[in-house]
Backbone as JSON Lines, residues from 0, in Angstrom:
{"i":0,"aa":"L","n":[26.17,44.75,40.94],"ca":[27.45,44.38,40.34],"c":[28.61,44.72,41.29]}
{"i":1,"aa":"R","n":[28.55,45.9,41.91],"ca":[29.64,46.3,42.8],"c":[29.75,45.39,44.02]}
{"i":2,"aa":"R","n":[28.62,45.04,44.59],"ca":[28.63,44.15,45.77],"c":[29.14,42.76,45.41]}
{"i":3,"aa":"Q","n":[28.72,42.28,44.26],"ca":[29.16,40.96,43.8],"c":[30.67,40.97,43.55]}
{"i":4,"aa":"A","n":[31.17,42.02,42.9],"ca":[32.61,42.13,42.66],"c":[33.38,42.22,43.97]}
{"i":5,"aa":"E","n":[32.84,42.97,44.92],"ca":[33.49,43.1,46.23],"c":[33.58,41.74,46.92]}
{"i":6,"aa":"R","n":[32.5,40.97,46.89],"ca":[32.47,39.65,47.53],"c":[33.52,38.73,46.91]}
{"i":7,"aa":"I","n":[33.61,38.75,45.59],"ca":[34.57,37.89,44.89],"c":[35.99,38.31,45.2]}
{"i":8,"aa":"L","n":[36.27,39.6,45.11],"ca":[37.63,40.09,45.34],"c":[38.05,39.89,46.79]}
{"i":9,"aa":"K","n":[37.15,40.08,47.73],"ca":[37.48,39.84,49.13],"c":[37.76,38.36,49.37]}
{"i":10,"aa":"G","n":[37.04,37.51,48.67],"ca":[37.25,36.07,48.82],"c":[38.65,35.64,48.42]}
{"i":11,"aa":"A","n":[39.22,36.32,47.43],"ca":[40.55,35.95,46.94],"c":[41.64,36.88,47.47]}
{"i":12,"aa":"A","n":[41.29,37.81,48.35],"ca":[42.23,38.85,48.79],"c":[43.12,38.41,49.95]}
{"i":13,"aa":"N","n":[43.79,37.29,49.78],"ca":[44.68,36.8,50.83],"c":[45.63,35.79,50.18]}
{"i":14,"aa":"H","n":[46.92,35.88,50.51],"ca":[47.88,34.98,49.87],"c":[47.58,33.52,50.16]}
{"i":15,"aa":"R","n":[47.1,33.22,51.35],"ca":[46.8,31.83,51.7],"c":[45.6,31.32,50.9]}
{"i":16,"aa":"R","n":[44.6,32.16,50.69],"ca":[43.44,31.73,49.9],"c":[43.82,31.53,48.44]}
{"i":17,"aa":"I","n":[44.7,32.37,47.92],"ca":[45.17,32.17,46.55],"c":[45.96,30.87,46.47]}
{"i":18,"aa":"Q","n":[46.78,30.59,47.47],"ca":[47.52,29.33,47.52],"c":[46.55,28.14,47.52]}
{"i":19,"aa":"I","n":[45.5,28.22,48.31],"ca":[44.52,27.14,48.37],"c":[43.83,26.97,47.02]}
{"i":20,"aa":"L","n":[43.46,28.06,46.38],"ca":[42.85,27.97,45.04],"c":[43.78,27.27,44.06]}
{"i":21,"aa":"L","n":[45.05,27.65,44.07],"ca":[46.02,27.04,43.15],"c":[46.21,25.55,43.45]}
{"i":22,"aa":"L","n":[46.23,25.19,44.73],"ca":[46.37,23.77,45.09],"c":[45.16,22.97,44.64]}
{"i":23,"aa":"I","n":[43.97,23.52,44.83],"ca":[42.76,22.81,44.4],"c":[42.75,22.69,42.88]}
{"i":24,"aa":"Q","n":[43.2,23.73,42.19],"ca":[43.27,23.66,40.73],"c":[44.21,22.54,40.29]}
{"i":25,"aa":"E","n":[45.36,22.44,40.95],"ca":[46.36,21.43,40.6],"c":[45.87,20.01,40.91]}
{"i":26,"aa":"K","n":[45.28,19.83,42.09],"ca":[44.89,18.49,42.54],"c":[43.45,18.12,42.18]}
{"i":27,"aa":"R","n":[42.66,19.08,41.75],"ca":[41.25,18.93,41.36],"c":[40.28,18.79,42.53]}
{"i":28,"aa":"C","n":[40.67,18.08,43.57],"ca":[39.79,17.9,44.73],"c":[40.68,17.66,45.94]}
{"i":29,"aa":"L","n":[40.45,18.43,46.99],"ca":[41.27,18.28,48.2],"c":[40.39,18.29,49.44]}
{"i":30,"aa":"S","n":[40.73,17.42,50.37],"ca":[40.05,17.42,51.66],"c":[40.62,18.54,52.52]}
{"i":31,"aa":"L","n":[39.92,18.85,53.57],"ca":[40.39,19.86,54.51],"c":[41.75,19.46,55.08]}
{"i":32,"aa":"F","n":[41.92,18.17,55.39],"ca":[43.17,17.69,55.95],"c":[44.31,17.8,54.95]}
{"i":33,"aa":"A","n":[44.04,17.53,53.68],"ca":[45.07,17.65,52.65],"c":[45.5,19.1,52.49]}
{"i":34,"aa":"I","n":[44.54,20.01,52.5],"ca":[44.88,21.44,52.4],"c":[45.73,21.86,53.59]}
{"i":35,"aa":"Q","n":[45.36,21.38,54.75],"ca":[46.12,21.69,55.97],"c":[47.55,21.2,55.84]}
{"i":36,"aa":"D","n":[47.75,19.98,55.36],"ca":[49.09,19.42,55.19],"c":[49.9,20.2,54.15]}
{"i":37,"aa":"L","n":[49.27,20.51,53.03],"ca":[49.98,21.17,51.93],"c":[50.33,22.63,52.22]}
{"i":38,"aa":"T","n":[49.56,23.27,53.07],"ca":[49.81,24.68,53.38],"c":[50.53,24.88,54.7]}
{"i":39,"aa":"A","n":[50.61,23.84,55.52],"ca":[51.19,23.93,56.86],"c":[50.46,24.97,57.71]}
{"i":40,"aa":"A","n":[49.19,25.16,57.43],"ca":[48.35,26.08,58.2],"c":[47.56,25.29,59.23]}
{"i":41,"aa":"S","n":[47.09,25.98,60.23],"ca":[46.29,25.32,61.27],"c":[44.92,24.92,60.7]}
{"i":42,"aa":"R","n":[44.3,23.97,61.35],"ca":[42.97,23.52,60.92],"c":[41.99,24.69,60.96]}
{"i":43,"aa":"Q","n":[42.06,25.48,62.01],"ca":[41.17,26.62,62.16],"c":[41.36,27.62,61.02]}
{"i":44,"aa":"A","n":[42.61,27.89,60.65],"ca":[42.88,28.83,59.56],"c":[42.36,28.3,58.23]}
{"i":45,"aa":"V","n":[42.59,27.01,57.97],"ca":[42.12,26.41,56.72],"c":[40.59,26.44,56.66]}
{"i":46,"aa":"C","n":[39.95,26.14,57.77],"ca":[38.48,26.19,57.82],"c":[37.97,27.58,57.47]}
{"i":47,"aa":"E","n":[38.59,28.59,58.05],"ca":[38.16,29.97,57.79],"c":[38.42,30.38,56.34]}
{"i":48,"aa":"H","n":[39.59,30.04,55.81],"ca":[39.91,30.4,54.43],"c":[38.98,29.7,53.44]}
{"i":49,"aa":"T","n":[38.72,28.42,53.65],"ca":[37.83,27.71,52.73],"c":[36.39,28.21,52.87]}
{"i":50,"aa":"R","n":[36.01,28.61,54.07],"ca":[34.67,29.19,54.27],"c":[34.53,30.47,53.45]}
{"i":51,"aa":"R","n":[35.53,31.32,53.51],"ca":[35.48,32.58,52.75],"c":[35.51,32.33,51.24]}
{"i":52,"aa":"L","n":[36.31,31.36,50.82],"ca":[36.35,31.03,49.39],"c":[35.0,30.51,48.91]}
{"i":53,"aa":"A","n":[34.36,29.7,49.73],"ca":[33.04,29.16,49.37],"c":[31.99,30.27,49.34]}
{"i":54,"aa":"L","n":[32.02,31.17,50.32],"ca":[31.07,32.29,50.34],"c":[31.23,33.19,49.12]}
{"i":55,"aa":"A","n":[32.46,33.31,48.63],"ca":[32.73,34.12,47.45],"c":[32.35,33.4,46.16]}
{"i":56,"aa":"G","n":[32.01,32.11,46.27],"ca":[31.64,31.34,45.09],"c":[32.83,30.83,44.3]}
{"i":57,"aa":"L","n":[34.01,30.8,44.93],"ca":[35.23,30.38,44.23],"c":[35.5,28.88,44.35]}
{"i":58,"aa":"I","n":[35.01,28.27,45.41],"ca":[35.15,26.82,45.57],"c":[33.8,26.23,45.96]}
{"i":59,"aa":"R","n":[33.72,24.92,45.79],"ca":[32.54,24.16,46.24],"c":[32.99,23.18,47.3]}
{"i":60,"aa":"K","n":[32.14,23.0,48.29],"ca":[32.41,22.03,49.35],"c":[31.45,20.86,49.19]}
{"i":61,"aa":"R","n":[31.99,19.66,49.3],"ca":[31.15,18.46,49.28],"c":[31.46,17.67,50.54]}
{"i":62,"aa":"Y","n":[30.41,17.3,51.23],"ca":[30.57,16.57,52.48],"c":[30.43,15.09,52.2]}
{"i":63,"aa":"R","n":[31.46,14.33,52.6],"ca":[31.47,12.87,52.46],"c":[31.78,12.28,53.83]}
{"i":64,"aa":"G","n":[30.72,11.88,54.49],"ca":[30.91,11.39,55.86],"c":[31.42,12.52,56.73]}
{"i":65,"aa":"R","n":[32.55,12.28,57.36],"ca":[33.15,13.3,58.24],"c":[34.09,14.23,57.5]}
{"i":66,"aa":"E","n":[34.39,13.92,56.24],"ca":[35.34,14.72,55.48],"c":[34.64,15.75,54.61]}
{"i":67,"aa":"V","n":[35.33,16.85,54.39],"ca":[34.86,17.88,53.47],"c":[35.84,17.93,52.31]}
{"i":68,"aa":"H","n":[35.33,17.79,51.1],"ca":[36.17,17.85,49.9],"c":[35.89,19.14,49.15]}
{"i":69,"aa":"H","n":[36.95,19.74,48.65],"ca":[36.85,21.04,48.0],"c":[37.25,20.93,46.54]}
{"i":70,"aa":"T","n":[36.45,21.54,45.67],"ca":[36.75,21.63,44.25],"c":[36.57,23.08,43.82]}
{"i":71,"aa":"L","n":[37.18,23.42,42.69],"ca":[37.01,24.78,42.18],"c":[35.64,24.93,41.57]}
{"i":72,"aa":"A","n":[35.01,26.03,41.85],"ca":[33.75,26.4,41.19],"c":[34.12,27.06,39.86]}
{"i":73,"aa":"P","n":[33.18,27.14,38.92],"ca":[33.48,27.81,37.65],"c":[34.07,29.21,37.84]}
{"i":74,"aa":"L","n":[33.57,29.94,38.81],"ca":[34.11,31.28,39.08],"c":[35.56,31.21,39.55]}
{"i":75,"aa":"G","n":[35.9,30.2,40.32],"ca":[37.29,30.01,40.76],"c":[38.21,29.78,39.58]}
{"i":76,"aa":"H","n":[37.75,28.98,38.61],"ca":[38.54,28.76,37.38],"c":[38.75,30.08,36.65]}
{"i":77,"aa":"R","n":[37.7,30.89,36.56],"ca":[37.81,32.17,35.84],"c":[38.77,33.12,36.55]}
{"i":78,"aa":"I","n":[38.68,33.18,37.87],"ca":[39.58,34.07,38.63],"c":[41.03,33.64,38.43]}
{"i":79,"aa":"L","n":[41.31,32.35,38.51],"ca":[42.68,31.88,38.33],"c":[43.16,32.11,36.9]}
{"i":80,"aa":"G","n":[42.26,32.06,35.93],"ca":[42.63,32.38,34.56],"c":[42.91,33.86,34.37]}
{"i":81,"aa":"F","n":[42.25,34.69,35.17],"ca":[42.38,36.15,35.08],"c":[43.64,36.66,35.77]}
{"i":82,"aa":"L","n":[44.07,36.03,36.85],"ca":[45.19,36.53,37.65],"c":[46.46,36.81,36.85]}
{"i":83,"aa":"P","n":[46.92,35.91,35.97],"ca":[48.15,36.2,35.23],"c":[48.08,37.48,34.39]}
{"i":84,"aa":"S","n":[46.9,37.84,33.93],"ca":[46.78,39.04,33.1],"c":[47.08,40.32,33.9]}
{"i":85,"aa":"L","n":[47.01,40.24,35.21],"ca":[47.32,41.4,36.04],"c":[48.81,41.74,36.03]}
{"i":86,"aa":"F","n":[49.63,40.77,35.65],"ca":[51.07,40.95,35.73],"c":[51.75,41.02,34.37]}
{"i":87,"aa":"T","n":[50.98,41.13,33.31],"ca":[51.56,41.27,31.97],"c":[51.27,42.67,31.46]}
{"i":88,"aa":"P","n":[52.28,43.28,30.84],"ca":[52.07,44.66,30.35],"c":[51.1,44.75,29.19]}
């Protein structure tokens, strides 16, 4: 349980990764190029952030030809639902 929690929390432990999760939640499915455009981050940075999110089980990657499309995994939905509760008394 501790290792699993650590993997999940590390996956979301970056403002850019949280931004990517929120964008995917809003748009439902985003390509790597779309994430790059919406975040103004480099391709290399977006690749690394999405890799970490996928390893944490927060997003799913689907390969369509040369493009990679990203959707929220069920765990990603739960994490985004949980985040607001951290800021309410």
